[in-house]
C-alpha positions in Angstrom: 25.7 -29.3 87.7 25.4 -25.8 86.3 28.6 -24.0 85.2 27.8 -20.8 87.1 27.0 -22.7 90.3 30.4 -24.5 90.0 32.4 -21.2 89.6 30.6 -19.4 92.3 31.3 -22.4 94.7 34.9 -22.2 93.8 35.1 -18.4 94.2 33.4 -18.7 97.6 36.2 -21.1 98.9 38.9 -19.4 101.0 41.6 -21.2 99.2 40.6 -20.0 95.8 43.6 -18.2 94.3 42.1 -17.3 90.8 39.9 -14.4 91.0 39.6 -14.4 87.2 37.3 -17.1 87.4 34.6 -14.7 87.9 35.0 -13.5 84.1 33.7 -16.9 83.1 30.4 -16.2 84.7 27.4 -15.5 82.5 26.8 -11.4 82.4 23.9 -11.4 84.9 25.5 -13.8 87.3 28.8 -11.8 87.2 27.0 -8.5 87.8 25.4 -10.0 91.0 28.7 -11.5 92.2 30.7 -8.3 91.7 27.9 -6.6 93.9 28.6 -9.3 96.6 25.1 -10.7 96.3 26.2 -14.4 96.7 26.7 -16.6 99.9 27.0 -20.5 100.1 25.9 -22.1 103.3 25.6 -25.9 103.7 26.1 -26.5 100.1 23.2 -24.0 99.0 23.8 -20.9 97.0 22.0 -17.8 98.4 21.4 -14.3 96.8 21.4 -11.5 99.4 20.1 -8.2 99.4 19.3 -5.5 102.0 15.8 -7.0 102.8 15.9 -10.6 101.5 18.2 -13.7 101.6 16.9 -16.3 99.3 18.1 -19.3 97.2 19.7 -18.6 93.9 18.4 -21.2 91.3 20.5 -22.3 88.5 18.5 -25.5 87.5 15.9 -24.9 85.0 13.7 -27.8 86.1 13.6 -26.3 89.7 12.8 -22.8 88.3 9.9 -24.4 86.4 8.7 -26.1 89.5 8.8 -22.8 91.5 6.7 -21.2 88.8 4.1 -23.9 88.8 4.0 -23.9 92.6 3.5 -20.2 93.0 1.2 -19.5 90.1 -0.5 -22.8 88.8 -1.2 -24.9 92.0 -4.5 -24.7 93.9 -2.8 -23.0 96.9 -1.6 -20.3 94.5 -5.0 -19.8 92.7 -3.6 -18.9 89.4 -3.5 -15.2 90.7 -2.1 -12.1 88.9 1.4 -11.5 87.8 2.0 -9.0 90.9 1.0 -11.5 93.4 3.1 -14.3 91.6 6.1 -12.0 91.9 5.5 -11.3 95.5 5.4 -15.0 96.3 8.3 -15.9 94.3 10.7 -13.2 95.5 10.2 -14.4 99.2 12.1 -17.7 98.5 14.1 -17.7 95.3 16.2 -15.6 92.7 17.6 -16.1 89.2 18.6 -13.8 86.5 15.7 -11.9 84.8 13.5 -13.6 87.2 10.8 -10.7 87.2 10.6 -10.8 83.3 10.3 -14.6 83.3 7.5 -14.5 86.0 5.7 -11.8 84.1 6.0 -13.8 80.7 4.8 -17.0 82.4 1.5 -15.4 83.9 0.9 -13.5 80.6 1.1 -16.8 78.6 -0.7 -19.0 81.2 -3.5 -20.7 79.4 -5.8 -21.0 82.4 -5.4 -17.4 83.1 -6.2 -16.2 79.5 -9.3 -18.4 79.5 -10.5 -17.8 82.9 -9.8 -14.1 83.7 -12.0 -11.3 82.8 -10.6 -8.6 80.4 -10.3 -5.4 82.5 -8.1 -3.1 80.3 -9.1 -1.2 77.4 -11.2 -3.0 74.8 -10.2 -3.3 71.3 -11.6 -1.3 68.4 -11.8 2.4 67.8 -15.0 4.2 66.8 -15.7 4.2 63.1 -17.9 6.7 61.5 -20.8 5.4 59.5 -21.5 7.0 56.1 -23.7 10.2 56.8 -26.8 10.8 54.7 -27.1 13.8 52.7 -30.9 14.2 52.9 -33.8 12.9 54.9 -34.9 9.3 54.7 -31.8 8.0 53.0 -30.5 5.8 56.0 -32.8 4.3 58.8 -31.9 2.5 61.9 -34.3 -0.3 63.0 -34.6 -2.4 66.1 -37.3 -4.1 68.4 -38.4 -3.5 71.9 -39.7 -6.8 73.0 -41.2 -8.4 76.4 -43.9 -5.6 76.5 -47.0 -6.3 78.3 -50.0 -6.9 75.8 -51.6 -3.7 74.6 -53.8 -2.3 72.1 -56.9 -3.9 70.4 -54.6 -6.7 68.9 -52.7 -7.2 72.2 -49.2 -6.1 70.8 -46.3 -7.2 72.8 -43.4 -5.7 71.0 -42.7 -2.3 69.3 -40.4 -1.6 66.2 -38.3 1.4 66.6 -37.3 3.1 63.5 -35.0 6.2 63.5 -34.0 8.2 60.4 -30.5 9.0 60.6 -30.3 12.6 58.9 -33.1 14.3 61.0 -33.3 11.8 63.8 -37.1 11.3 63.1 -38.4 8.4 65.1 -41.3 5.9 64.5 -42.7 3.5 66.9 -44.9 0.7 65.5 -46.5 -1.6 67.7 -46.3 -5.3 66.7 -46.1 -8.9 67.6 -42.7 -10.4 68.4 -43.7 -13.8 66.9 -44.6 -12.4 63.4 -42.8 -13.7 60.5 -40.5 -11.8 58.2 -43.2 -11.5 55.6 -45.4 -10.0 58.2 -42.8 -7.5 59.3 -42.0 -6.5 55.7 -45.8 -5.8 54.9 -46.2 -3.8 57.9 -43.1 -1.6 57.3 -44.2 -1.2 53.7 -47.7 -0.1 54.6 -46.8 2.3 57.5 -43.3 3.4 56.7 -42.0 3.0 53.3 -45.4 4.1 51.8 -44.9 7.5 53.6 -41.1 7.9 53.4 -40.1 6.1 50.2 -37.4 3.5 49.7 -34.3 3.8 52.0 -30.9 3.6 50.5 -29.6 1.8 53.6 -31.1 0.1 56.6 -29.0 -0.4 59.7 -30.3 -3.1 62.0 -29.2 -5.8 64.4 -29.0 -9.4 63.4 -32.4 -10.1 64.5 -34.0 -13.2 63.0 -36.7 -10.9 61.5 -34.3 -8.8 59.6 -31.7 -11.6 58.8 -33.9 -14.0 57.2 -33.6 -14.9 53.5 -37.2 -13.7 52.8 -36.5 -10.2 54.3 -33.1 -9.9 52.5 -34.5 -10.8 49.2 -37.3 -8.5 49.7 -35.2 -5.4 50.1 -33.2 -6.6 47.2 -36.3 -6.2 45.2 -36.6 -2.7 46.6 -32.7 -2.1 45.6 -32.0 -1.5 49.3 -28.6 -2.4 50.8 -28.9 -4.0 54.2 -26.2 -3.2 56.8 -26.2 -5.5 59.6 -24.3 -4.7 62.9 -21.6 -7.1 63.8 -23.2 -9.6 66.4 -23.0 -8.5 70.0 -21.6 -5.2 69.2 -24.6 -2.9 69.2 -22.7 0.3 68.8 -23.2 0.2 65.1 -26.9 0.5 65.7 -26.5 3.1 68.5 -29.1 5.5 67.1 -31.9 2.9 67.4 -30.6 1.5 70.6 -30.6 4.8 72.3 -34.0 5.7 71.0 -35.3 2.2 72.3 -33.9 3.1 75.8 -35.8 6.5 75.6 -39.1 4.8 74.5 -38.9 2.2 77.2 -38.2 4.9 79.8 -41.0 7.1 78.8 -43.4 3.9 78.8 -42.1 2.9 82.3 -42.9 6.5 83.7 -46.7 5.8 83.0 -46.7 1.9 83.2 -44.2 0.9 85.8 -46.7 -0.6 88.2 -49.6 -1.1 86.2 -50.3 -2.4 82.7 -52.8 0.3 82.2 -52.5 4.1 82.8 -55.3 6.4 83.8 -55.2 10.0 82.8 -56.6 12.9 84.8 -60.1 12.5 83.4 -60.1 8.5 84.1 -59.6 7.5 80.7 -57.8 4.0 80.7 -54.8 4.0 78.4 -52.2 1.2 77.8 -48.7 1.5 76.6 -49.8 0.9 73.0 -52.4 3.9 73.2 -49.6 6.1 74.4 -47.2 5.5 71.5 -48.6 8.3 69.1 -48.1 10.8 71.8 -44.7 9.7 72.6 -43.7 9.7 69.1 -44.8 13.3 68.6 -42.8 14.4 71.6 -39.7 12.8 70.2 -40.3 14.4 66.7 -40.9 17.9 68.1 -38.0 17.9 70.7 -34.7 19.5 69.7 -32.0 16.7 69.2 -28.6 17.5 70.7 -26.6 16.3 67.7 -28.3 18.6 65.1 -29.6 21.6 67.2 -33.0 21.1 65.4 -36.2 19.2 65.9 -36.6 16.2 63.6 -39.7 17.5 62.1 -38.0 20.7 61.3 -35.1 18.9 59.4 -37.3 16.5 57.8 -40.4 18.6 56.7 -39.2 22.2 57.6 -42.1 22.8 60.0 -42.9 21.8 63.5 -46.4 20.2 64.1 -48.7 21.9 66.4 -48.5 20.3 70.0 -51.2 20.4 72.7 -49.7 23.5 74.7 -49.2 25.7 71.5 -51.3 28.8 71.9 -53.5 29.5 69.0 -52.3 32.8 67.4 -55.6 34.5 66.6 -55.4 37.8 64.8 -51.9 37.5 63.7 -50.9 37.4 60.1 -49.2 34.4 59.0 -46.0 35.1 57.2 -45.0 32.6 54.5 -41.4 33.0 53.2 -41.0 33.1 49.4 -39.6 30.1 47.6 -36.1 31.6 47.3 -36.0 32.6 50.9 -37.6 29.3 52.0 -34.8 27.3 50.1 -32.3 29.6 51.7 -33.6 28.9 55.2 -33.7 25.1 54.4 -30.2 24.9 53.1 -28.9 26.8 56.1 -30.7 24.5 58.5 -29.4 21.3 56.9 -25.8 22.8 56.7 -26.1 23.5 60.4 -27.4 20.1 61.0 -24.4 18.5 59.1 -22.0 20.5 60.9 -23.6 19.4 64.3 -23.7 15.7 63.4 -20.0 15.8 62.5 -19.2 17.7 65.8 -21.4 15.1 67.8 -19.4 12.2 66.2 -16.1 13.9 67.0 -17.2 14.4 70.6 -18.5 10.8 70.9 -15.4 9.3 69.2 -13.2 11.1 71.5 -15.1 9.8 74.7 -15.2 6.2 73.4 -11.6 6.1 72.1 -10.5 6.9 75.7 -11.5 3.7 76.8 -10.6 1.7 73.7 -7.4 0.8 71.8 -6.7 0.0 68.2 -6.5 -3.6 67.5 -3.2 -5.0 66.3 -4.2 -8.4 64.9 -2.6 -9.6 61.8 -3.7 -12.5 59.7 -2.5 -15.9 61.2 -2.3 -14.5 64.7 -3.7 -16.9 67.3 -6.1 -15.2 69.6 -8.5 -16.1 72.5 -12.2 -15.3 71.8 -14.6 -14.0 74.4 -17.3 -16.5 75.7 -19.6 -13.6 76.9 -22.3 -14.4 74.4 -21.8 -18.1 73.9 -24.9 -20.1 75.0 -23.7 -23.5 74.1 -21.1 -24.1 76.9 -21.8 -26.7 79.3 -21.9 -26.2 83.0 -22.8 -23.5 85.3 -22.9 -20.0 83.6 -21.2 -18.4 86.4 -18.2 -20.7 86.2 -17.6 -20.8 82.5 -14.4 -19.5 81.2 -14.3 -15.9 80.0 -12.3 -16.8 76.9 -12.0 -19.9 74.7 -9.3 -20.8 72.0 -6.8 -20.0 70.8 -8.0 -19.5 67.2 -6.4 -18.5 64.1 -7.3 -15.2 62.4 -8.1 -16.0 58.7 -9.0 -12.7 57.4 -9.3 -8.9 58.5 -12.6 -7.4 57.8 -12.4 -3.6 58.4 -10.5 -2.1 61.4 -12.6 -3.7 64.1 -13.6 -7.1 62.8 -11.8 -10.4 62.0 -12.8 -13.8 60.9 
């Protein structure tokens, strides 16, 4: 029998002549007793408030059974902390019961695995090293599952975006080609015009991640920066350009695989690529305030609706004034890119929180992108584990 229960029983007896017994109660029990919260009826101890009269529990085994019944049982449904608190308070009380119920729900293994994460995600935005001149850093990704287009029935498109000027390149290709085919295509159509990149940012696509592709770029002296798996924010520049390309293609080819212009000429998505690429290159980019072509080549190509300026004298700046103009444009672009990152970081960090993981911590791992879990996908656990953190890799990645 619990000590507190025995003392309270004696204190509730009319013939009790030793009020000092209350000093032997544990602190939480004594506080409730001094407030007149206890009453014994038919050998049972009750805790009374203005709105409730529930059993006061002293036996730890009974408390564990109550927690199991109101949280873990099928009828309880492993529901949230708030709902478990509401259920428990209707029939029982014990010191620090709210804190204990909250801790029980927080550490529930089934809840950690089955519940979806609804709070702020871990990981603050980290800035990628900014290039100092055009064609130092390139972002690459693939748009796949396109309908066959062009004379070779291309079904994919490589999207390449130069980080400094935001110059895009769209290269129709076949999604089942090997890494060697991909490397040759990029060498012939990209690097031969731009030179070797110092850094390539791509996702972990098999075409980019293969040993042949990696070794080929080592020969070029290029460092590959792969995005963390299933975290495409690292390659956000290419991801956003992919979305834009898909949207532009969809406007013309949403219902038919081919598009007919006003003169009746039949075009498919592959035939539209050069015009779409030109549009992206000659449009002002929000993060730089300049067109990609102006920053990369210091001039804007003529586009179809440009009016020929007949009879006007072309004014070419001198070499010194041209360099001054270029330096100002690139300085402005650098400032715009920093402001753009600051704005994007502020927006993203509002819905994220810095991770507080340490080496040796046991943590659950999201199963969102696990494809080897048996059973219906809809019913799989949201998390697996617990797993021990072996090492920290940067501010947002662990092993």
